[in-house]
C-alpha positions in Angstrom: -71.2 137.2 12.1 -68.5 137.1 9.1 -66.1 134.1 8.8 -63.1 133.5 6.8 -61.7 130.2 4.8 -58.1 130.3 4.5 -56.0 128.9 2.0 -53.3 126.0 2.3 -50.1 127.8 4.0 -47.8 127.2 1.3 -50.1 129.4 -1.0 -50.2 132.7 -1.4 -47.3 134.4 0.6 -49.3 136.8 2.0 -51.7 134.8 4.2 -54.4 137.5 4.1 -54.3 137.5 0.0 -55.8 133.7 1.0 -59.1 134.4 2.8 -62.6 134.9 1.8 -64.7 136.9 3.7 -68.1 134.7 3.9 -71.3 136.3 4.9 -75.0 135.5 4.3 -75.1 137.0 0.8 -72.1 134.4 0.0 -72.5 131.4 2.1 -74.6 129.0 0.0 -71.2 129.6 -2.6 -68.9 128.3 0.1 -70.8 125.4 1.2 -71.2 124.2 -2.6 -67.8 124.4 -3.4 -66.6 123.1 0.0 -69.1 120.1 -0.6 -67.6 119.3 -4.0 -67.1 115.4 -3.3 -71.1 115.1 -3.2 -71.9 117.0 -6.4 -74.1 114.8 -8.5 -72.2 115.5 -11.4 -68.5 117.0 -11.7 -69.3 120.4 -12.9 -70.8 123.5 -11.0 -71.5 127.0 -11.8 -70.8 129.8 -9.2 -72.3 132.7 -10.6 -71.6 136.5 -9.2 -70.5 140.1 -10.7 -67.1 141.1 -10.8 -65.2 142.0 -7.5 -67.3 140.0 -5.7 -64.4 137.6 -4.6 -65.8 134.7 -7.0 -62.7 134.2 -8.8 -60.6 134.4 -5.2 -63.2 131.7 -4.3 -62.5 129.3 -7.2 -58.7 129.9 -6.7 -59.4 128.2 -2.9 -61.5 125.7 -4.9 -58.8 124.5 -7.2 -56.5 124.5 -4.1 -58.2 122.3 -2.2 -60.1 120.1 -4.7 -57.4 119.9 -7.0 -60.4 120.5 -9.6 -59.9 123.0 -12.8 -61.6 126.3 -13.0 -62.9 128.3 -15.8 -63.2 132.0 -15.0 -65.5 134.2 -17.1 -66.8 130.8 -19.1 -69.7 132.6 -20.1 -67.4 134.4 -22.6 -65.9 131.1 -23.6 -67.1 129.1 -27.1 -70.0 126.7 -25.9 -68.1 123.8 -27.6 -65.1 124.2 -25.8 -67.4 124.2 -22.2 -69.5 121.4 -23.9 -66.0 119.4 -24.2 -64.8 120.5 -20.8 -67.9 119.1 -18.8 -67.7 115.7 -20.6 -64.1 115.9 -19.6 -64.6 116.4 -15.8 -67.1 113.7 -16.0 -64.6 111.3 -17.6 -62.0 111.9 -15.6 -63.7 112.4 -12.5 -62.1 115.4 -11.7 -64.0 119.1 -10.5 -64.7 121.4 -12.8 -65.9 125.0 -11.9 -67.6 127.6 -14.2 -68.0 131.0 -12.6 -70.3 133.4 -14.9 -71.7 136.4 -14.2 -75.3 135.0 -14.4 -76.7 131.7 -14.2 -78.9 130.3 -17.1 -81.9 131.0 -18.3 -80.1 134.7 -17.8 -76.8 133.5 -19.8 -78.2 131.8 -23.0 -76.8 129.1 -23.6 -77.7 128.2 -27.4 -76.0 125.1 -28.0 -78.7 122.5 -26.9 -76.3 119.6 -25.2 -74.3 122.2 -23.1 -77.2 123.9 -21.9 -79.0 120.2 -20.4 -75.6 119.3 -19.1 -75.8 123.1 -17.3 -79.0 122.4 -15.8 -77.9 119.1 -14.5 -74.9 120.6 -12.9 -75.3 122.3 -9.2 -74.8 125.9 -8.8 -75.0 129.0 -6.2 -74.7 132.5 -6.9 -73.1 135.2 -4.9 -75.9 138.1 -3.7 -75.2 141.7 -3.0 -73.7 142.0 0.3 -75.6 143.0 3.4 -74.5 145.5 5.8 -72.3 143.0 7.9 -70.6 141.6 5.2 -69.8 145.6 3.8 -68.4 146.5 7.0 -66.1 142.9 7.2 -65.1 143.8 3.5 -64.0 147.2 4.5 -62.2 146.4 7.6 -60.5 143.5 5.7 -60.0 145.7 2.3 -58.5 148.4 4.7 -56.5 146.1 6.7 -54.5 144.6 3.9 -53.4 147.9 2.2 -52.0 148.8 6.1 -54.6 151.6 6.3 -55.5 152.5 9.4 -59.7 153.0 9.3 -61.5 153.6 12.6 -64.7 151.9 13.3 -66.9 155.3 13.1 -65.4 155.6 9.5 -66.2 152.1 8.9 -69.6 152.1 10.0 -70.3 156.1 8.2 -69.1 154.3 4.9 -71.3 151.2 5.3 -74.3 153.6 6.0 -73.4 155.2 2.7 -72.1 152.8 0.0 -73.9 151.0 -2.7 -74.4 147.5 -2.1 -72.5 145.9 -4.2 -68.9 144.4 -3.8 -67.5 146.4 -6.9 -68.4 149.5 -4.9 -66.7 149.0 -1.4 -63.7 147.9 -3.4 -64.3 151.0 -5.3 -64.1 153.0 -2.2 -61.2 151.7 -0.9 -59.1 152.0 -3.5 -60.3 155.8 -3.6 -59.7 156.7 -0.2 -56.4 154.9 0.0 -55.2 157.0 -2.8 -56.5 160.2 -1.5 -55.1 159.5 2.3 -51.7 158.8 0.2 -51.5 161.7 -2.4 -52.4 164.5 0.6 -50.5 162.8 3.3 -53.7 163.0 5.6 -55.3 160.3 7.8 -58.3 158.5 6.7 -61.1 160.3 7.9 -64.8 161.0 7.7 -64.4 164.5 6.4 -61.5 163.0 4.0 -64.3 160.6 2.8 -66.8 162.5 2.5 -64.2 165.5 0.1 -63.2 162.4 -1.4 -66.2 160.8 -2.3 -68.7 163.3 -2.9 -69.2 162.9 -6.5 -69.2 159.0 -6.6 -72.1 157.5 -8.0 -72.2 154.6 -6.0 -72.1 156.8 -3.1 -74.9 159.0 -0.9 -73.7 162.2 1.4 -76.0 163.1 4.1 -73.9 165.7 5.3 -75.8 166.4 7.9 -75.5 163.2 9.5 
């Protein structure tokens, strides 16, 4: 079963933007950030692919902890990250580094930074399972005020590539198609719209 964690009521204006859908693939990341006060050092790493919710989770973390977040940290100068890591310890203020991959896949050249990152707690957002994909479709369509029936969502879940980005791209394409054609969202419209999508498997006989 999925769950949601919400941001403080003062932010953002639309409460649904402050929800992060939690499932087995990201539960370890949520637990890590929820327990920031118990980190062995004041810095942690969160890895995950783009559109996996990692940036939203970082914003929730910053709002709850008062900490600092460096998104796409693996694209930042290593000297700057080294000083940010040290500053977090000196100021006792938590720092979250959001990256695509954890070391050693993230190849860090600076030895002093590499050793500090090795001492930092870390978690990775994994590809979503079917339950989370279903919840992401439900949440994504609801945010856009699109009427997506349960049979359509089940049909999409069975066919979409197992990645957050593919789910978001599918929602984008179907939303545009429904608006452009002034048509209700349905399985026939979805099949017509997504038949050429690389991240989608058509099973016309299903």
